C-alpha positions as CSV (number, residue, x, y, z in Angstrom):
1,M,95.6,116.3,112.5
2,K,96.7,119.4,110.6
3,I,95.9,120.8,107.1
4,T,98.9,120.7,104.8
5,S,97.5,122.1,101.5
6,L,94.6,123.5,99.6
7,K,94.3,123.1,95.8
8,H,91.7,124.4,93.5
9,F,90.6,123.2,89.9
10,L,88.6,125.2,87.4
11,A,87.2,122.8,84.8
12,H,84.8,123.4,81.9
13,P,82.1,120.9,81.4
14,G,81.7,121.5,77.7
15,S,78.8,123.9,77.9
16,G,77.8,126.6,80.2
17,K,80.1,127.9,83.0
18,N,83.5,126.7,84.4
19,L,83.1,124.7,87.6
20,C,85.3,125.1,90.6
21,F,86.5,122.4,93.0
22,V,88.6,122.6,96.1
23,R,90.7,119.8,97.6
24,I,92.2,120.0,101.2
25,D,94.9,117.5,102.3
26,T,96.1,116.8,105.8
27,D,99.2,115.3,107.5
28,E,97.4,112.2,108.3
29,G,96.6,111.2,104.7
30,L,92.9,112.3,104.7
31,H,91.7,114.6,102.2
32,G,88.4,116.4,101.5
33,W,86.6,117.8,98.5
34,G,84.3,120.8,98.1
35,E,82.8,122.8,95.4
36,C,82.4,126.6,95.0
37,Y,79.6,128.3,93.1
38,T,80.7,130.1,90.0
39,Q,79.1,132.5,87.5
40,S,80.2,133.0,83.8
41,D,82.9,135.8,83.9
42,R,83.1,135.4,87.8
43,D,85.2,132.4,88.4
44,V,88.8,133.4,88.7
45,Q,87.7,135.7,91.3
46,V,86.6,132.7,93.4
47,T,90.0,131.1,93.0
48,A,91.7,134.3,93.8
49,H,89.8,134.1,97.2
50,L,90.9,130.6,97.7
51,D,94.5,131.5,97.0
52,A,94.4,134.4,99.5
53,I,92.7,132.2,102.2
54,R,95.0,129.4,101.8
55,R,97.7,130.7,104.2
56,Y,95.1,131.2,107.0
57,L,94.0,127.5,106.6
58,V,97.3,125.6,106.3
59,G,98.4,124.3,109.8
60,R,94.8,124.4,111.3
61,D,92.9,121.5,112.8
62,P,90.4,120.6,110.1
63,S,87.8,119.5,112.6
64,R,87.4,123.1,113.8
65,I,84.9,124.0,111.0
66,R,82.8,126.6,112.7
67,E,85.8,128.3,114.3
68,F,87.4,128.7,110.8
69,T,84.3,130.1,108.9
70,Q,83.8,132.6,111.7
71,A,87.4,133.6,111.9
72,A,87.5,133.9,108.0
73,Y,84.7,136.3,108.1
74,D,85.9,138.3,111.1
75,D,89.5,138.4,110.2
76,F,90.1,137.7,106.5
77,A,87.0,139.4,105.2
78,A,86.9,142.1,107.9
79,R,83.2,141.3,108.0
80,R,82.6,142.5,104.5
81,G,81.5,139.3,102.6
82,G,80.4,139.2,98.9
83,M,79.5,136.6,96.5
84,D,83.0,135.5,95.5
85,Y,84.1,135.3,99.2
86,Y,81.2,133.2,100.2
87,C,81.7,130.9,97.2
88,A,85.3,130.3,98.2
89,V,84.4,129.7,101.9
90,S,81.6,127.4,100.9
91,G,83.9,125.0,99.0
92,I,86.4,125.0,101.9
93,E,83.7,124.3,104.4
94,Q,82.5,121.4,102.5
95,A,85.9,119.9,102.1
96,L,86.4,120.2,105.8
97,W,83.2,118.3,106.5
98,D,84.4,115.6,104.0
99,I,87.5,115.1,106.1
100,A,85.5,115.2,109.3
101,G,83.2,112.3,108.1
102,K,86.1,110.3,106.7
103,A,87.9,110.7,110.2
104,A,84.7,109.5,111.8
105,G,84.0,106.7,109.5
106,M,80.4,108.0,108.7
107,P,78.5,110.1,106.3
108,V,78.4,113.8,106.9
109,Y,74.7,113.8,107.6
110,K,75.2,111.5,110.5
111,L,77.5,114.1,112.1
112,L,74.7,116.8,111.7
113,G,72.1,114.9,113.6
114,G,71.1,112.1,111.3
115,E,68.8,111.8,108.3
116,C,65.2,112.8,108.2
117,R,64.8,110.8,105.0
118,D,66.5,108.1,103.1
119,A,66.3,109.7,99.6
120,I,66.2,113.2,98.3
121,R,63.7,114.4,95.7
122,V,65.3,116.4,92.7
123,Y,63.9,118.3,89.9
124,A,65.5,118.8,86.4
125,N,67.0,122.0,85.3
126,G,69.4,122.9,82.4
127,W,67.2,121.2,79.8
128,S,65.5,123.9,77.9
129,G,68.3,125.5,76.1
130,G,67.9,125.9,72.4
131,A,64.1,125.8,72.3
132,R,63.0,128.4,69.7
133,S,59.2,128.0,70.2
134,P,56.8,126.9,72.8
135,E,56.3,123.7,70.9
136,E,60.0,122.9,71.0
137,L,60.0,123.8,74.7
138,G,57.2,121.3,75.2
139,E,59.2,118.5,73.5
140,K,62.3,119.1,75.5
141,A,60.2,119.0,78.6
142,L,58.6,115.7,77.7
143,A,62.0,114.2,77.0
144,V,63.1,115.0,80.5
145,V,59.9,113.4,82.0
146,E,60.7,110.3,80.0
147,R,64.0,110.0,81.7
148,G,62.1,109.5,85.0
149,F,61.9,113.1,86.4
150,T,58.7,114.0,88.1
151,A,59.5,117.7,88.4
152,L,61.3,120.3,86.2
153,K,62.2,123.8,86.1
154,F,62.7,126.6,83.6
155,D,62.7,130.3,82.9
156,P,60.0,131.1,80.4
157,V,60.8,134.7,79.8
158,P,62.5,135.3,76.4
159,G,65.4,137.7,75.8
160,P,67.9,139.4,78.1
161,W,67.3,140.1,81.7
162,R,65.6,143.5,81.9
163,T,63.5,145.1,84.6
164,F,60.9,146.5,82.3
165,V,59.6,144.6,79.2
166,D,56.8,144.9,76.8
167,K,53.6,143.0,76.4
168,E,55.1,140.6,73.8
169,V,57.7,139.4,76.3
170,E,54.9,138.7,78.9
171,R,52.7,137.0,76.3
172,R,55.6,134.7,75.2
173,A,56.4,133.8,78.7
174,I,52.8,132.9,79.4
175,E,52.7,130.7,76.2
176,N,55.8,129.0,77.3
177,V,54.5,127.9,80.7
178,H,51.3,126.7,79.1
179,A,53.2,124.7,76.4
180,V,55.2,122.8,79.0
181,R,52.1,122.0,81.1
182,R,50.4,120.6,78.0
183,A,53.4,118.6,77.0
184,V,54.0,116.9,80.4
185,G,50.4,116.5,81.6
186,D,49.0,117.0,85.0
187,D,51.1,114.7,87.2
188,V,54.5,116.4,86.6
189,E,55.5,119.4,88.8
190,V,56.4,122.5,86.6
191,L,58.5,125.0,88.5
192,V,58.6,128.6,87.0
193,E,61.8,130.5,87.4
194,M,61.9,134.4,86.9
195,H,65.6,135.0,87.8
196,R,64.9,138.2,89.7
197,R,64.6,139.9,86.3
198,L,61.3,141.7,86.3
199,A,59.6,144.6,87.9
200,P,56.7,143.7,90.2
201,M,54.0,144.7,87.8
202,H,55.3,142.3,85.1
203,A,55.9,139.5,87.5
204,V,52.4,139.7,89.1
205,R,50.7,139.8,85.7
206,I,52.6,136.8,84.4
207,A,51.8,135.0,87.7
208,H,48.1,135.6,87.3
209,A,48.1,134.5,83.7
210,I,49.8,131.2,84.4
211,E,47.8,130.1,87.5
212,D,45.6,127.8,85.4
213,A,48.9,125.8,84.5
214,R,49.2,125.0,88.2
215,P,52.9,125.8,88.6
216,F,54.6,124.2,91.6
217,W,56.2,127.4,92.5
218,F,57.1,130.9,91.2
219,E,60.8,131.6,91.7
220,E,62.3,135.0,92.3
221,P,59.7,137.2,90.8
222,V,61.7,140.4,91.8
223,L,65.1,141.3,93.2
224,A,65.7,139.7,96.6
225,E,67.7,142.8,97.6
226,N,64.3,144.7,97.9
227,I,62.6,142.6,100.4
228,V,59.7,145.0,100.8
229,A,58.9,144.9,97.0
230,L,59.3,141.1,97.1
231,A,56.8,140.8,99.9
232,R,54.4,143.2,98.4
233,A,54.6,141.1,95.1
234,K,54.1,137.9,97.2
235,R,50.8,139.2,98.5
236,D,49.5,139.6,94.9
237,I,50.8,136.3,93.6
238,R,48.7,133.2,94.3
239,I,51.4,130.7,93.5
240,P,54.1,129.7,96.2
241,V,56.9,132.2,95.9
242,V,60.6,131.4,96.1
243,T,63.7,133.4,96.9
244,G,67.2,133.0,98.2
245,E,69.7,131.9,95.6
246,A,71.4,135.4,95.6
247,L,71.3,135.8,99.4
248,Y,74.3,134.7,101.5
249,T,74.4,133.6,105.3
250,K,71.6,133.6,107.8
251,F,71.7,137.3,108.2
252,D,70.5,137.9,104.6
253,F,67.5,135.7,105.2
254,R,66.4,137.2,108.4
255,E,64.3,140.0,106.8
256,V,62.8,137.6,104.3
257,F,61.3,135.7,107.2
258,E,60.3,138.7,109.1
259,Q,58.6,140.3,106.2
260,G,56.8,137.2,105.2
261,A,58.4,137.6,101.6
262,A,58.6,133.9,100.6
263,D,56.9,130.5,101.0
264,I,60.0,128.6,100.0
265,I,63.7,129.6,100.1
266,N,66.5,128.2,97.9
267,P,69.9,128.9,99.3
268,D,72.9,127.3,97.5
269,V,75.3,125.2,99.5
270,C,78.1,126.5,97.3
271,N,77.7,130.1,98.0
272,V,75.8,130.5,101.2
273,G,78.7,129.6,103.4
274,G,78.6,125.8,103.3
275,I,76.7,122.9,104.7
276,L,76.3,124.2,108.3
277,E,75.2,127.6,107.3
278,L,72.5,126.1,104.9
279,K,71.4,123.8,107.9
280,E,71.1,126.9,110.2
281,I,69.3,128.9,107.6
282,A,66.8,126.0,107.2
283,A,66.3,125.9,110.9
284,M,65.4,129.6,110.9
285,A,63.0,129.0,108.1
286,E,61.3,126.2,110.0
287,A,60.1,128.5,112.7
288,Y,58.3,130.6,110.0
289,F,56.8,127.6,108.3
290,V,59.0,128.3,105.3
291,A,60.1,125.2,103.3
292,V,63.7,124.9,102.0
293,S,64.6,123.8,98.4
294,P,68.4,124.2,97.9
295,H,69.4,125.9,94.7
296,N,72.1,123.9,93.1
297,Y,73.5,125.5,89.9
298,N,76.6,123.4,90.5
299,S,77.9,120.1,89.2
300,T,76.2,116.7,89.8
301,T,79.3,115.8,91.9
302,L,80.5,117.6,94.9
303,G,77.9,120.4,94.8
304,L,75.0,117.9,94.6
305,A,76.8,115.7,97.3
306,A,77.0,118.6,99.7
307,T,73.2,119.5,98.9
308,L,72.2,115.8,99.6
309,H,73.9,115.7,103.0
310,A,72.4,119.2,104.1
311,S,68.9,118.3,102.8
312,A,69.0,115.0,104.7
313,V,68.9,116.7,108.1
314,M,66.2,119.4,107.3
315,P,62.7,118.6,108.6
316,N,61.4,121.4,106.2
317,F,63.2,120.2,103.0
318,L,61.1,120.1,100.0
319,I,63.1,119.3,96.7
320,T,66.4,120.2,95.1
321,E,67.9,121.0,91.8
322,Y,69.7,118.7,89.4
323,F,71.3,120.0,86.3
324,V,70.9,117.5,83.6
325,N,73.4,119.3,81.2
326,F,76.2,118.5,83.7
327,E,75.3,114.9,84.3
328,A,77.5,113.3,81.6
329,I,80.6,115.1,82.5
330,G,79.9,114.6,86.2
331,K,80.1,110.8,85.6
332,E,83.4,111.2,83.8
333,W,85.0,113.3,86.6
334,A,83.6,111.6,89.7
335,S,82.8,108.3,91.4
336,P,80.4,106.9,92.4
337,H,77.6,108.0,90.2
338,W,74.3,109.1,91.8
339,A,71.4,106.8,90.6
340,L,68.1,108.6,89.9
341,D,65.0,106.5,90.8
342,N,61.7,108.1,89.9
343,G,63.0,111.5,90.7
344,Y,64.9,110.6,93.8
345,I,68.5,110.0,94.8
346,E,69.3,107.8,97.8
347,L,71.5,109.2,100.3
348,P,75.2,108.1,100.1
349,T,76.3,105.8,102.9
350,A,80.2,106.2,102.4
351,P,82.2,108.2,105.0
352,G,82.5,112.0,104.3
353,L,80.5,113.4,101.3
354,G,80.7,109.9,99.7
355,I,82.2,111.0,96.3
356,E,85.7,111.4,94.8
357,L,86.9,113.4,91.9
358,D,89.6,112.3,89.4
359,E,92.2,115.1,89.1
360,E,93.4,113.8,85.8
361,A,89.9,113.8,84.4
362,L,89.4,117.5,85.6
363,A,92.7,118.5,83.9
364,A,91.4,117.1,80.6
365,H,88.7,119.8,80.7
366,P,90.7,123.0,81.4
367,Y,89.3,126.3,82.2
368,R,87.8,128.3,79.3
369,P,87.4,132.1,79.5
370,F,83.8,133.1,78.8
371,P,83.3,134.5,75.3
372,E,83.5,138.3,75.0
373,R,80.1,139.9,74.6
374,Q,78.7,143.4,74.3
375,L,77.2,144.6,77.6
376,G,74.1,146.7,77.8
377,D,72.4,145.8,74.5
378,R,68.7,146.7,74.6
């Protein structure tokens, strides 16, 4: 079997960012789908990588997945990877696994050693936009719980992402966390996201002030690029600390484990290098007693499917991300639809990744440039 083509699709879900999908076809009629991570204003850069890599992919045996990802890093990237490159490779790698599963007649997780669980726990994200007060935030959180989620995540810090903030920003962040806890009660897990935005002194103060709200975790309190600072902050924070969504490949995670900088890691299957790379990072984490909760700021279609398969084979898997604001469009673009049951999604049983996209439906939601904005306002 040989690869005959690679196509990519940038589609806008109606809010948020454009989403990027990859389709790979073969000369035996099998095809595979994958998804690349994108950021607002950083999406056509990913498709440019896909266009450049295409000529190295066509004509290859799609089953030689690990060989391709290593060769792409060595010879295409000249061992100088970056976010846009790893996003492109991740989508390609997932599509190759989709083909492999279809060729074997079994789900991808069966090819990776078999499932450790039959269902994957998810937490809700993407639900808090538009809340103008702690009370409104609490109302939105309660609405998510009433949909059947048992865990939800949000960023409580108001305003633009800045390293140093005043006491009012800290106070409002603390109030927001407590408001959500009051609204959802004691039995729902509240996951607090900090987005790498703060200096350690701010992050630690906020963490101490929200301990009585019993957060499930405290995500990315400081920049992951400074592992020493992250480890120092973690020693002062008495809530489980998460990092990893902005790290790529197992080499970036090595120091996190060696420095004891996180209790939980959250690599993203759509930017970390793909399914196998995520699985190998999880295996490294296991040796350090670090849990894995894959980040998934992607669609509820291919990105979620790849996450489900990778999560199924991790002994140290904890929970993963589900963006509720992408759910409706995901049902329009893809089939079958995932069924949520008390905060869990059952593993797909169809060959490959177990989901197909409708190209006409994608075309009906074309790429939108991100609105212009003034950078650096303070």
